[in-house]
All heavy atoms as a GROMACS GRO file, in nm:
protein
  596
    1MET      N    1   2.532  -5.501   1.698
    1MET     CA    2   2.433  -5.388   1.730
    1MET      C    3   2.295  -5.425   1.653
    1MET      O    4   2.301  -5.438   1.534
    1MET     CB    5   2.492  -5.258   1.687
    1MET     CG    6   2.404  -5.137   1.726
    1MET     SD    7   2.485  -4.977   1.687
    1MET     CE    8   2.441  -4.895   1.824
    2ASN      N    9   2.202  -5.421   1.728
    2ASN     CA   10   2.061  -5.442   1.660
    2ASN      C   11   2.015  -5.307   1.594
    2ASN      O   12   2.016  -5.208   1.664
    2ASN     CB   13   1.969  -5.483   1.773
    2ASN     CG   14   1.997  -5.616   1.828
    2ASN    OD1   15   2.040  -5.709   1.766
    2ASN    ND2   16   1.976  -5.632   1.959
    3ARG      N   17   1.970  -5.313   1.478
    3ARG     CA   18   1.914  -5.202   1.417
    3ARG      C   19   1.773  -5.190   1.447
    3ARG      O   20   1.697  -5.300   1.421
    3ARG     CB   21   1.932  -5.198   1.260
    3ARG     CG   22   2.082  -5.185   1.222
    3ARG     CD   23   2.102  -5.168   1.085
    3ARG     NE   24   2.051  -5.043   1.042
    3ARG     CZ   25   2.036  -5.003   0.926
    3ARG    NH1   26   2.060  -5.079   0.817
    3ARG    NH2   27   1.986  -4.881   0.897
    4ILE      N   28   1.727  -5.078   1.510
    4ILE     CA   29   1.582  -5.061   1.555
    4ILE      C   30   1.517  -4.942   1.505
    4ILE      O   31   1.576  -4.830   1.512
    4ILE     CB   32   1.586  -5.064   1.701
    4ILE    CG1   33   1.651  -5.200   1.762
    4ILE    CG2   34   1.456  -5.059   1.762
    4ILE    CD1   35   1.677  -5.198   1.912
    5ASN      N   36   1.391  -4.951   1.464
    5ASN     CA   37   1.313  -4.830   1.438
    5ASN      C   38   1.225  -4.816   1.562
    5ASN      O   39   1.141  -4.899   1.584
    5ASN     CB   40   1.217  -4.862   1.317
    5ASN     CG   41   1.134  -4.734   1.281
    5ASN    OD1   42   1.121  -4.641   1.364
    5ASN    ND2   43   1.070  -4.737   1.166
    6PRO      N   44   1.246  -4.709   1.641
    6PRO     CA   45   1.177  -4.696   1.771
    6PRO      C   46   1.025  -4.689   1.762
    6PRO      O   47   0.950  -4.728   1.850
    6PRO     CB   48   1.238  -4.567   1.832
    6PRO     CG   49   1.304  -4.499   1.723
    6PRO     CD   50   1.345  -4.612   1.634
    7ALA      N   51   0.981  -4.631   1.640
    7ALA     CA   52   0.835  -4.621   1.620
    7ALA      C   53   0.768  -4.759   1.600
    7ALA      O   54   0.642  -4.780   1.619
    7ALA     CB   55   0.807  -4.542   1.491
    8LYS      N   56   0.846  -4.880   1.575
    8LYS     CA   57   0.792  -5.001   1.560
    8LYS      C   58   0.809  -5.100   1.670
    8LYS      O   59   0.794  -5.214   1.651
    8LYS     CB   60   0.843  -5.060   1.426
    8LYS     CG   61   0.802  -4.976   1.306
    8LYS     CD   62   0.845  -5.038   1.179
    8LYS     CE   63   0.791  -4.964   1.053
    8LYS     NZ   64   0.823  -5.027   0.923
    9LEU      N   65   0.851  -5.047   1.779
    9LEU     CA   66   0.887  -5.140   1.891
    9LEU      C   67   0.770  -5.193   1.971
    9LEU      O   68   0.772  -5.300   2.032
    9LEU     CB   69   0.970  -5.052   1.997
    9LEU     CG   70   1.116  -5.036   1.959
    9LEU    CD1   71   1.188  -4.944   2.061
    9LEU    CD2   72   1.184  -5.176   1.950
   10LEU      N   73   0.653  -5.124   1.962
   10LEU     CA   74   0.535  -5.167   2.042
   10LEU      C   75   0.499  -5.310   2.013
   10LEU      O   76   0.489  -5.341   1.884
   10LEU     CB   77   0.420  -5.076   2.017
   10LEU     CG   78   0.298  -5.094   2.115
   10LEU    CD1   79   0.346  -5.081   2.257
   10LEU    CD2   80   0.187  -5.006   2.081
   11LEU      N   81   0.485  -5.386   2.105
   11LEU     CA   82   0.456  -5.541   2.092
   11LEU      C   83   0.562  -5.621   2.028
   11LEU      O   84   0.539  -5.736   1.991
   11LEU     CB   85   0.320  -5.562   2.024
   11LEU     CG   86   0.199  -5.503   2.088
   11LEU    CD1   87   0.076  -5.518   2.022
   11LEU    CD2   88   0.182  -5.542   2.233
   12SER      N   89   0.684  -5.567   2.022
   12SER     CA   90   0.795  -5.643   1.969
   12SER      C   91   0.837  -5.742   2.074
   12SER      O   92   0.827  -5.720   2.202
   12SER     CB   93   0.906  -5.556   1.917
   12SER     OG   94   0.956  -5.477   2.018
   13LYS      N   95   0.903  -5.851   2.029
   13LYS     CA   96   0.949  -5.957   2.113
   13LYS      C   97   1.108  -5.959   2.128
   13LYS      O   98   1.178  -5.937   2.026
   13LYS     CB   99   0.912  -6.100   2.056
   13LYS     CG  100   0.754  -6.109   2.057
   13LYS     CD  101   0.726  -6.232   1.992
   13LYS     CE  102   0.565  -6.247   1.983
   13LYS     NZ  103   0.521  -6.366   1.907
   14TRP      N  104   1.155  -5.983   2.244
   14TRP     CA  105   1.302  -5.970   2.276
   14TRP      C  106   1.340  -6.086   2.355
   14TRP      O  107   1.263  -6.132   2.450
   14TRP     CB  108   1.347  -5.839   2.340
   14TRP     CG  109   1.310  -5.728   2.245
   14TRP    CD1  110   1.196  -5.659   2.222
   14TRP    CD2  111   1.409  -5.678   2.150
   14TRP    NE1  112   1.217  -5.573   2.127
   14TRP    CE2  113   1.340  -5.572   2.078
   14TRP    CE3  114   1.539  -5.704   2.119
   14TRP    CZ2  115   1.409  -5.504   1.984
   14TRP    CZ3  116   1.603  -5.633   2.020
   14TRP    CH2  117   1.526  -5.531   1.950
   15THR      N  118   1.460  -6.133   2.335
   15THR     CA  119   1.523  -6.243   2.427
   15THR      C  120   1.646  -6.182   2.496
   15THR      O  121   1.740  -6.128   2.432
   15THR     CB  122   1.563  -6.360   2.341
   15THR    OG1  123   1.446  -6.406   2.273
   15THR    CG2  124   1.629  -6.465   2.430
   16ALA      N  125   1.653  -6.206   2.627
   16ALA     CA  126   1.765  -6.165   2.704
   16ALA      C  127   1.874  -6.274   2.681
   16ALA      O  128   1.859  -6.384   2.692
   16ALA     CB  129   1.734  -6.162   2.855
   17THR      N  130   1.999  -6.223   2.662
   17THR     CA  131   2.109  -6.310   2.632
   17THR      C  132   2.162  -6.372   2.765
   17THR      O  133   2.222  -6.486   2.754
   17THR     CB  134   2.227  -6.246   2.560
   17THR    OG1  135   2.270  -6.138   2.627
   17THR    CG2  136   2.179  -6.212   2.412
   18ALA      N  137   2.138  -6.302   2.874
   18ALA     CA  138   2.184  -6.355   3.006
   18ALA      C  139   2.066  -6.355   3.097
   18ALA      O  140   2.047  -6.254   3.173
   18ALA     CB  141   2.299  -6.273   3.058
   19PRO      N  142   1.967  -6.445   3.097
   19PRO     CA  143   1.846  -6.438   3.169
   19PRO      C  144   1.876  -6.440   3.316
   19PRO      O  145   1.959  -6.504   3.358
   19PRO     CB  146   1.769  -6.568   3.130
   19PRO     CG  147   1.840  -6.612   3.004
   19PRO     CD  148   1.981  -6.562   3.005
   20LYS      N  149   1.787  -6.370   3.391
   20LYS     CA  150   1.790  -6.368   3.536
   20LYS      C  151   1.656  -6.401   3.589
   20LYS      O  152   1.557  -6.367   3.535
   20LYS     CB  153   1.829  -6.226   3.578
   20LYS     CG  154   1.966  -6.195   3.544
   20LYS     CD  155   2.001  -6.053   3.595
   20LYS     CE  156   2.137  -6.005   3.540
   20LYS     NZ  157   2.156  -5.868   3.556
   21ASN      N  158   1.646  -6.482   3.696
   21ASN     CA  159   1.521  -6.521   3.763
   21ASN      C  160   1.416  -6.587   3.658
   21ASN      O  161   1.299  -6.562   3.660
   21ASN     CB  162   1.450  -6.401   3.824
   21ASN     CG  163   1.536  -6.342   3.934
   21ASN    OD1  164   1.598  -6.405   3.996
   21ASN    ND2  165   1.529  -6.206   3.933
   22LYS      N  166   1.465  -6.675   3.567
   22LYS     CA  167   1.405  -6.738   3.459
   22LYS      C  168   1.337  -6.640   3.375
   22LYS      O  169   1.236  -6.671   3.299
   22LYS     CB  170   1.294  -6.835   3.538
   22LYS     CG  171   1.364  -6.937   3.613
   22LYS     CD  172   1.249  -7.036   3.669
   22LYS     CE  173   1.315  -7.132   3.762
   22LYS     NZ  174   1.213  -7.220   3.821
   23GLU      N  175   1.367  -6.517   3.368
   23GLU     CA  176   1.309  -6.421   3.268
   23GLU      C  177   1.394  -6.410   3.146
   23GLU      O  178   1.499  -6.342   3.148
   23GLU     CB  179   1.294  -6.285   3.344
   23GLU     CG  180   1.200  -6.288   3.460
   23GLU     CD  181   1.198  -6.153   3.536
   23GLU    OE1  182   1.287  -6.069   3.522
   23GLU    OE2  183   1.100  -6.125   3.603
   24LYS      N  184   1.348  -6.479   3.044
   24LYS     CA  185   1.431  -6.481   2.920
   24LYS      C  186   1.356  -6.398   2.811
   24LYS      O  187   1.421  -6.338   2.733
   24LYS     CB  188   1.455  -6.624   2.889
   24LYS     CG  189   1.544  -6.644   2.761
   24LYS     CD  190   1.574  -6.789   2.723
   24LYS     CE  191   1.665  -6.801   2.601
   24LYS     NZ  192   1.691  -6.932   2.576
   25HIS      N  193   1.232  -6.424   2.802
   25HIS     CA  194   1.156  -6.370   2.696
   25HIS      C  195   1.079  -6.237   2.741
   25HIS      O  196   1.013  -6.246   2.847
   25HIS     CB  197   1.056  -6.469   2.634
   25HIS     CG  198   1.131  -6.583   2.571
   25HIS    ND1  199   1.112  -6.706   2.622
   25HIS    CD2  200   1.206  -6.589   2.464
   25HIS    CE1  201   1.195  -6.791   2.551
   25HIS    NE2  202   1.247  -6.725   2.455
   26PHE      N  203   1.081  -6.145   2.661
   26PHE     CA  204   1.015  -6.005   2.691
   26PHE      C  205   0.944  -5.956   2.578
   26PHE      O  206   0.961  -5.985   2.461
   26PHE     CB  207   1.129  -5.903   2.731
   26PHE     CG  208   1.206  -5.937   2.858
   26PHE    CD1  209   1.299  -6.029   2.862
   26PHE    CD2  210   1.161  -5.880   2.979
   26PHE    CE1  211   1.374  -6.069   2.982
   26PHE    CE2  212   1.231  -5.909   3.100
   26PHE     CZ  213   1.336  -6.004   3.092
   27LEU      N  214   0.839  -5.873   2.609
   27LEU     CA  215   0.750  -5.801   2.517
   27LEU      C  216   0.754  -5.656   2.548
   27LEU      O  217   0.736  -5.611   2.668
   27LEU     CB  218   0.609  -5.866   2.531
   27LEU     CG  219   0.513  -5.833   2.429
   27LEU    CD1  220   0.548  -5.884   2.291
   27LEU    CD2  221   0.374  -5.886   2.473
   28VAL      N  222   0.766  -5.578   2.447
   28VAL     CA  223   0.753  -5.430   2.470
   28VAL      C  224   0.607  -5.389   2.475
   28VAL      O  225   0.531  -5.424   2.377
   28VAL     CB  226   0.819  -5.347   2.348
   28VAL    CG1  227   0.788  -5.197   2.374
   28VAL    CG2  228   0.961  -5.382   2.342
   29THR      N  229   0.560  -5.345   2.590
   29THR     CA  230   0.420  -5.328   2.611
   29THR      C  231   0.372  -5.180   2.607
   29THR      O  232   0.253  -5.152   2.592
   29THR     CB  233   0.379  -5.377   2.746
   29THR    OG1  234   0.455  -5.320   2.860
   29THR    CG2  235   0.391  -5.531   2.762
   30GLU      N  236   0.466  -5.086   2.614
   30GLU     CA  237   0.431  -4.953   2.609
   30GLU      C  238   0.554  -4.859   2.568
   30GLU      O  239   0.671  -4.901   2.582
   30GLU     CB  240   0.387  -4.894   2.755
   30GLU     CG  241   0.323  -4.767   2.748
   30GLU     CD  242   0.258  -4.725   2.898
   30GLU    OE1  243   0.245  -4.818   2.974
   30GLU    OE2  244   0.219  -4.617   2.896
   31LEU      N  245   0.518  -4.751   2.486
   31LEU     CA  246   0.622  -4.659   2.445
   31LEU      C  247   0.592  -4.531   2.513
   31LEU      O  248   0.478  -4.477   2.530
   31LEU     CB  249   0.610  -4.640   2.291
   31LEU     CG  250   0.629  -4.762   2.199
   31LEU    CD1  251   0.616  -4.716   2.065
   31LEU    CD2  252   0.765  -4.816   2.215
   32PHE      N  253   0.697  -4.461   2.572
   32PHE     CA  254   0.691  -4.337   2.636
   32PHE      C  255   0.752  -4.230   2.539
   32PHE      O  256   0.870  -4.247   2.503
   32PHE     CB  257   0.761  -4.335   2.757
   32PHE     CG  258   0.694  -4.439   2.857
   32PHE    CD1  259   0.750  -4.568   2.878
   32PHE    CD2  260   0.579  -4.407   2.931
   32PHE    CE1  261   0.693  -4.654   2.962
   32PHE    CE2  262   0.523  -4.498   3.016
   32PHE     CZ  263   0.578  -4.623   3.040
   33ARG      N  264   0.675  -4.133   2.500
   33ARG     CA  265   0.711  -4.026   2.406
   33ARG      C  266   0.723  -3.884   2.460
   33ARG      O  267   0.656  -3.864   2.561
   33ARG     CB  268   0.614  -4.028   2.286
   33ARG     CG  269   0.599  -4.164   2.215
   33ARG     CD  270   0.500  -4.158   2.118
   33ARG     NE  271   0.480  -4.293   2.053
   33ARG     CZ  272   0.523  -4.323   1.938
   33ARG    NH1  273   0.593  -4.246   1.867
   33ARG    NH2  274   0.496  -4.446   1.878
   34ASP      N  275   0.794  -3.801   2.396
   34ASP     CA  276   0.796  -3.659   2.438
   34ASP      C  277   0.683  -3.584   2.367
   34ASP      O  278   0.611  -3.637   2.286
   34ASP     CB  279   0.943  -3.604   2.423
   34ASP     CG  280   0.984  -3.592   2.281
   34ASP    OD1  281   0.904  -3.627   2.197
   34ASP    OD2  282   1.100  -3.553   2.253
   35GLU      N  283   0.698  -3.443   2.380
   35GLU     CA  284   0.592  -3.362   2.316
   35GLU      C  285   0.600  -3.366   2.162
   35GLU      O  286   0.501  -3.341   2.097
   35GLU     CB  287   0.618  -3.215   2.359
   35GLU     CG  288   0.621  -3.197   2.508
   35GLU     CD  289   0.753  -3.216   2.568
   35GLU    OE1  290   0.862  -3.192   2.509
   35GLU    OE2  291   0.760  -3.269   2.688
   36GLU      N  292   0.717  -3.405   2.109
   36GLU     CA  293   0.733  -3.401   1.964
   36GLU      C  294   0.719  -3.548   1.912
   36GLU      O  295   0.738  -3.579   1.795
   36GLU     CB  296   0.871  -3.364   1.933
   36GLU     CG  297   0.892  -3.212   1.975
   36GLU     CD  298   1.050  -3.184   1.978
   36GLU    OE1  299   1.128  -3.260   1.950
   36GLU    OE2  300   1.075  -3.056   2.014
   37ASN      N  301   0.655  -3.638   1.992
   37ASN     CA  302   0.621  -3.778   1.961
   37ASN      C  303   0.740  -3.863   1.936
   37ASN      O  304   0.730  -3.965   1.856
   37ASN     CB  305   0.521  -3.779   1.838
   37ASN     CG  306   0.432  -3.886   1.833
   37ASN    OD1  307   0.406  -3.937   1.954
   37ASN    ND2  308   0.379  -3.929   1.725
   38THR      N  309   0.860  -3.825   1.983
   38THR     CA  310   0.973  -3.904   1.975
   38THR      C  311   0.971  -4.010   2.091
   38THR      O  312   0.960  -3.972   2.208
   38THR     CB  313   1.110  -3.820   1.997
   38THR    OG1  314   1.094  -3.713   1.887
   38THR    CG2  315   1.232  -3.898   1.971
   39VAL      N  316   1.006  -4.123   2.053
   39VAL     CA  317   1.011  -4.236   2.156
   39VAL      C  318   1.134  -4.219   2.238
   39VAL      O  319   1.252  -4.204   2.196
   39VAL     CB  320   1.017  -4.376   2.088
   39VAL    CG1  321   1.030  -4.486   2.193
   39VAL    CG2  322   0.892  -4.402   2.007
   40LEU      N  323   1.116  -4.202   2.379
   40LEU     CA  324   1.219  -4.185   2.468
   40LEU      C  325   1.252  -4.321   2.540
   40LEU      O  326   1.368  -4.356   2.558
   40LEU     CB  327   1.190  -4.075   2.573
   40LEU     CG  328   1.163  -3.939   2.517
   40LEU    CD1  329   1.110  -3.836   2.624
   40LEU    CD2  330   1.287  -3.893   2.438
   41GLU      N  331   1.150  -4.382   2.592
   41GLU     CA  332   1.158  -4.507   2.675
   41GLU      C  333   1.059  -4.605   2.641
   41GLU      O  334   0.963  -4.573   2.567
   41GLU     CB  335   1.148  -4.470   2.828
   41GLU     CG  336   1.263  -4.383   2.882
   41GLU     CD  337   1.234  -4.353   3.028
   41GLU    OE1  338   1.125  -4.338   3.071
   41GLU    OE2  339   1.343  -4.360   3.100
   42ILE      N  340   1.082  -4.731   2.689
   42ILE     CA  341   0.993  -4.835   2.658
   42ILE      C  342   0.962  -4.901   2.788
   42ILE      O  343   1.034  -4.886   2.894
   42ILE     CB  344   1.044  -4.938   2.550
   42ILE    CG1  345   1.182  -5.001   2.609
   42ILE    CG2  346   1.065  -4.882   2.420
   42ILE    CD1  347   1.226  -5.124   2.536
   43GLU      N  348   0.846  -4.984   2.796
   43GLU     CA  349   0.827  -5.070   2.907
   43GLU      C  350   0.838  -5.216   2.854
   43GLU      O  351   0.763  -5.257   2.768
   43GLU     CB  352   0.690  -5.037   2.964
   43GLU     CG  353   0.656  -5.124   3.088
   43GLU     CD  354   0.522  -5.086   3.154
   43GLU    OE1  355   0.427  -5.140   3.112
   43GLU    OE2  356   0.526  -5.009   3.250
   44LEU      N  357   0.917  -5.292   2.918
   44LEU     CA  358   0.943  -5.424   2.879
   44LEU      C  359   0.868  -5.514   2.986
   44LEU      O  360   0.892  -5.490   3.106
   44LEU     CB  361   1.086  -5.461   2.885
   44LEU     CG  362   1.177  -5.452   2.769
   44LEU    CD1  363   1.316  -5.500   2.785
   44LEU    CD2  364   1.112  -5.530   2.643
   45GLN      N  365   0.800  -5.611   2.938
   45GLN     CA  366   0.737  -5.709   3.033
   45GLN      C  367   0.782  -5.857   3.019
   45GLN      O  368   0.797  -5.898   2.907
   45GLN     CB  369   0.582  -5.710   3.011
   45GLN     CG  370   0.506  -5.799   3.117
   45GLN     CD  371   0.352  -5.788   3.089
   45GLN    OE1  372   0.320  -5.823   2.982
   45GLN    NE2  373   0.282  -5.748   3.195
   46ALA      N  374   0.832  -5.912   3.129
   46ALA     CA  375   0.872  -6.050   3.117
   46ALA      C  376   0.760  -6.139   3.099
   46ALA      O  377   0.654  -6.128   3.171
   46ALA     CB  378   0.950  -6.086   3.252
   47VAL      N  379   0.762  -6.232   3.006
   47VAL     CA  380   0.653  -6.317   2.958
   47VAL      C  381   0.623  -6.413   3.080
   47VAL      O  382   0.503  -6.433   3.110
   47VAL     CB  383   0.689  -6.401   2.832
   47VAL    CG1  384   0.565  -6.492   2.806
   47VAL    CG2  385   0.706  -6.301   2.726
   48MET      N  386   0.721  -6.464   3.144
   48MET     CA  387   0.688  -6.568   3.247
   48MET      C  388   0.642  -6.515   3.382
   48MET      O  389   0.544  -6.558   3.432
   48MET     CB  390   0.818  -6.643   3.271
   48MET     CG  391   0.804  -6.767   3.370
   48MET     SD  392   0.939  -6.862   3.387
   48MET     CE  393   0.871  -7.008   3.298
   49THR      N  394   0.703  -6.405   3.420
   49THR     CA  395   0.668  -6.350   3.551
   49THR      C  396   0.575  -6.224   3.541
   49THR      O  397   0.524  -6.188   3.656
   49THR     CB  398   0.782  -6.309   3.631
   49THR    OG1  399   0.858  -6.200   3.558
   49THR    CG2  400   0.884  -6.432   3.652
   50ARG      N  401   0.546  -6.170   3.432
   50ARG     CA  402   0.472  -6.046   3.409
   50ARG      C  403   0.537  -5.926   3.478
   50ARG      O  404   0.466  -5.828   3.498
   50ARG     CB  405   0.329  -6.066   3.467
   50ARG     CG  406   0.257  -6.176   3.395
   50ARG     CD  407   0.196  -6.132   3.270
   50ARG     NE  408   0.100  -6.228   3.221
   50ARG     CZ  409   0.113  -6.287   3.106
   50ARG    NH1  410   0.207  -6.244   3.018
   50ARG    NH2  411   0.034  -6.377   3.058
   51ARG      N  412   0.667  -5.930   3.519
   51ARG     CA  413   0.731  -5.822   3.577
   51ARG      C  414   0.766  -5.727   3.471
   51ARG      O  415   0.803  -5.756   3.357
   51ARG     CB  416   0.862  -5.867   3.655
   51ARG     CG  417   0.929  -5.761   3.724
   51ARG     CD  418   1.061  -5.803   3.779
   51ARG     NE  419   1.157  -5.850   3.682
   51ARG     CZ  420   1.244  -5.763   3.611
   51ARG    NH1  421   1.240  -5.639   3.634
   51ARG    NH2  422   1.326  -5.813   3.526
   52THR      N  423   0.744  -5.591   3.510
   52THR     CA  424   0.780  -5.487   3.398
   52THR      C  425   0.899  -5.399   3.443
   52THR      O  426   0.922  -5.388   3.561
   52THR     CB  427   0.656  -5.395   3.381
   52THR    OG1  428   0.615  -5.328   3.502
   52THR    CG2  429   0.538  -5.464   3.327
   53GLN      N  430   0.962  -5.352   3.351
   53GLN     CA  431   1.078  -5.255   3.374
   53GLN      C  432   1.075  -5.148   3.258
   53GLN      O  433   1.042  -5.176   3.142
   53GLN     CB  434   1.201  -5.329   3.377
   53GLN     CG  435   1.244  -5.400   3.254
   53GLN     CD  436   1.379  -5.483   3.265
   53GLN    OE1  437   1.450  -5.462   3.362
   53GLN    NE2  438   1.391  -5.577   3.182
   54ARG      N  439   1.109  -5.033   3.303
   54ARG     CA  440   1.111  -4.913   3.212
   54ARG      C  441   1.257  -4.880   3.182
   54ARG      O  442   1.335  -4.869   3.270
   54ARG     CB  443   1.033  -4.802   3.270
   54ARG     CG  444   1.016  -4.680   3.185
   54ARG     CD  445   0.926  -4.590   3.249
   54ARG     NE  446   0.921  -4.465   3.182
   54ARG     CZ  447   0.837  -4.358   3.198
   54ARG    NH1  448   0.745  -4.374   3.300
   54ARG    NH2  449   0.826  -4.253   3.132
   55LEU      N  450   1.294  -4.871   3.054
   55LEU     CA  451   1.428  -4.844   3.024
   55LEU      C  452   1.428  -4.761   2.888
   55LEU      O  453   1.330  -4.765   2.808
   55LEU     CB  454   1.522  -4.967   3.014
   55LEU     CG  455   1.459  -5.095   2.945
   55LEU    CD1  456   1.538  -5.104   2.806
   55LEU    CD2  457   1.484  -5.204   3.030
   56ALA      N  458   1.548  -4.703   2.857
   56ALA     CA  459   1.566  -4.634   2.737
   56ALA      C  460   1.562  -4.735   2.620
   56ALA      O  461   1.617  -4.845   2.622
   56ALA     CB  462   1.702  -4.560   2.734
   57TRP      N  463   1.507  -4.696   2.503
   57TRP     CA  464   1.479  -4.790   2.400
   57TRP      C  465   1.621  -4.825   2.336
   57TRP      O  466   1.636  -4.940   2.278
   57TRP     CB  467   1.387  -4.746   2.289
   57TRP     CG  468   1.439  -4.626   2.209
   57TRP    CD1  469   1.415  -4.495   2.229
   57TRP    CD2  470   1.522  -4.637   2.084
   57TRP    NE1  471   1.481  -4.415   2.140
   57TRP    CE2  472   1.548  -4.504   2.054
   57TRP    CE3  473   1.571  -4.741   2.018
   57TRP    CZ2  474   1.630  -4.474   1.933
   57TRP    CZ3  475   1.644  -4.708   1.900
   57TRP    CH2  476   1.670  -4.590   1.860
   58GLN      N  477   1.710  -4.737   2.352
   58GLN     CA  478   1.851  -4.769   2.288
   58GLN      C  479   1.921  -4.883   2.366
   58GLN      O  480   2.007  -4.944   2.300
   58GLN     CB  481   1.945  -4.641   2.312
   58GLN     CG  482   1.887  -4.528   2.220
   58GLN     CD  483   1.787  -4.435   2.290
   58GLN    OE1  484   1.741  -4.482   2.390
   58GLN    NE2  485   1.765  -4.312   2.231
   59THR      N  486   1.871  -4.928   2.474
   59THR     CA  487   1.930  -5.038   2.547
   59THR      C  488   1.916  -5.160   2.461
   59THR      O  489   1.995  -5.253   2.468
   59THR     CB  490   1.855  -5.061   2.679
   59THR    OG1  491   1.867  -4.929   2.758
   59THR    CG2  492   1.922  -5.161   2.766
   60LEU      N  493   1.807  -5.176   2.386
   60LEU     CA  494   1.783  -5.294   2.311
   60LEU      C  495   1.884  -5.301   2.190
   60LEU      O  496   1.887  -5.409   2.123
   60LEU     CB  497   1.638  -5.282   2.252
   60LEU     CG  498   1.529  -5.295   2.355
   60LEU    CD1  499   1.390  -5.289   2.292
   60LEU    CD2  500   1.529  -5.426   2.438
   61GLN      N  501   1.946  -5.204   2.159
   61GLN     CA  502   2.054  -5.209   2.052
   61GLN      C  503   2.180  -5.282   2.093
   61GLN      O  504   2.254  -5.324   1.995
   61GLN     CB  505   2.086  -5.063   2.001
   61GLN     CG  506   1.978  -4.995   1.937
   61GLN     CD  507   2.022  -4.848   1.895
   61GLN    OE1  508   2.082  -4.780   1.973
   61GLN    NE2  509   1.992  -4.821   1.774
   62ASP      N  510   2.196  -5.313   2.215
   62ASP     CA  511   2.313  -5.382   2.264
   62ASP      C  512   2.298  -5.533   2.246
   62ASP      O  513   2.226  -5.593   2.327
   62ASP     CB  514   2.331  -5.355   2.413
   62ASP     CG  515   2.466  -5.413   2.469
   62ASP    OD1  516   2.544  -5.478   2.385
   62ASP    OD2  517   2.496  -5.397   2.585
   63ALA      N  518   2.366  -5.589   2.139
   63ALA     CA  519   2.347  -5.723   2.100
   63ALA      C  520   2.410  -5.820   2.218
   63ALA      O  521   2.387  -5.936   2.210
   63ALA     CB  522   2.420  -5.754   1.970
   64ASP      N  523   2.496  -5.764   2.301
   64ASP     CA  524   2.549  -5.838   2.414
   64ASP      C  525   2.442  -5.882   2.522
   64ASP      O  526   2.457  -5.968   2.595
   64ASP     CB  527   2.658  -5.775   2.473
   64ASP     CG  528   2.783  -5.758   2.386
   64ASP    OD1  529   2.799  -5.840   2.290
   64ASP    OD2  530   2.862  -5.663   2.404
   65HIS      N  531   2.336  -5.807   2.517
   65HIS     CA  532   2.226  -5.825   2.623
   65HIS      C  533   2.098  -5.863   2.557
   65HIS      O  534   2.011  -5.926   2.632
   65HIS     CB  535   2.216  -5.700   2.704
   65HIS     CG  536   2.332  -5.661   2.783
   65HIS    ND1  537   2.427  -5.570   2.748
   65HIS    CD2  538   2.374  -5.721   2.909
   65HIS    CE1  539   2.520  -5.561   2.838
   65HIS    NE2  540   2.494  -5.659   2.925
   66TRP      N  541   2.058  -5.824   2.442
   66TRP     CA  542   1.935  -5.840   2.378
   66TRP      C  543   1.945  -5.898   2.240
   66TRP      O  544   2.024  -5.862   2.155
   66TRP     CB  545   1.846  -5.716   2.375
   66TRP     CG  546   1.828  -5.666   2.510
   66TRP    CD1  547   1.890  -5.561   2.582
   66TRP    CD2  548   1.734  -5.707   2.604
   66TRP    NE1  549   1.843  -5.534   2.702
   66TRP    CE2  550   1.735  -5.626   2.717
   66TRP    CE3  551   1.636  -5.812   2.608
   66TRP    CZ2  552   1.662  -5.651   2.841
   66TRP    CZ3  553   1.560  -5.831   2.720
   66TRP    CH2  554   1.571  -5.753   2.837
   67THR      N  555   1.847  -5.992   2.202
   67THR     CA  556   1.830  -6.042   2.078
   67THR      C  557   1.685  -6.024   2.026
   67THR      O  558   1.597  -6.048   2.110
   67THR     CB  559   1.868  -6.197   2.073
   67THR    OG1  560   1.988  -6.217   2.122
   67THR    CG2  561   1.864  -6.241   1.930
   68MET      N  562   1.667  -5.980   1.896
   68MET     CA  563   1.534  -5.960   1.853
   68MET      C  564   1.458  -6.093   1.835
   68MET      O  565   1.522  -6.198   1.798
   68MET     CB  566   1.541  -5.890   1.713
   68MET     CG  567   1.558  -5.755   1.711
   68MET     SD  568   1.537  -5.681   1.550
   68MET     CE  569   1.701  -5.595   1.524
   69GLY      N  570   1.338  -6.105   1.868
   69GLY     CA  571   1.252  -6.226   1.867
   69GLY      C  572   1.263  -6.316   1.981
   69GLY      O  573   1.350  -6.279   2.084
   70TRP      N  574   1.198  -6.422   1.981
   70TRP     CA  575   1.212  -6.517   2.104
   70TRP      C  576   1.287  -6.635   2.049
   70TRP      O  577   1.254  -6.703   1.946
   70TRP     CB  578   1.078  -6.569   2.148
   70TRP     CG  579   1.000  -6.450   2.220
   70TRP    CD1  580   1.056  -6.334   2.272
   70TRP    CD2  581   0.861  -6.457   2.254
   70TRP    NE1  582   0.952  -6.264   2.340
   70TRP    CE2  583   0.840  -6.337   2.331
   70TRP    CE3  584   0.757  -6.539   2.232
   70TRP    CZ2  585   0.714  -6.300   2.372
   70TRP    CZ3  586   0.636  -6.505   2.277
   70TRP    CH2  587   0.612  -6.387   2.344
   71LYS      N  588   1.405  -6.670   2.117
   71LYS     CA  589   1.487  -6.773   2.071
   71LYS      C  590   1.515  -6.863   2.184
   71LYS      O  591   1.510  -6.837   2.302
   71LYS     CB  592   1.610  -6.716   2.014
   71LYS     CG  593   1.589  -6.627   1.903
   71LYS     CD  594   1.721  -6.579   1.832
   71LYS     CE  595   1.701  -6.515   1.705
   71LYS     NZ  596   1.664  -6.381   1.698
   0.00000   0.00000   0.00000
């Protein structure tokens, strides 16, 4: 399990452990917060294709799917 501080996720780099469509490296490009400034979701952008996806930040804690940094 990856230990993550959600407030420091912006512009962090991630590697997918099982890449699809040649999308292996990702960058967190946006944080979505609630009224209390708590991070709820993030926007991940694939470096190669520039495709974006929005997902809960807790998804990045799953070490079976994501690794911190670009490897």
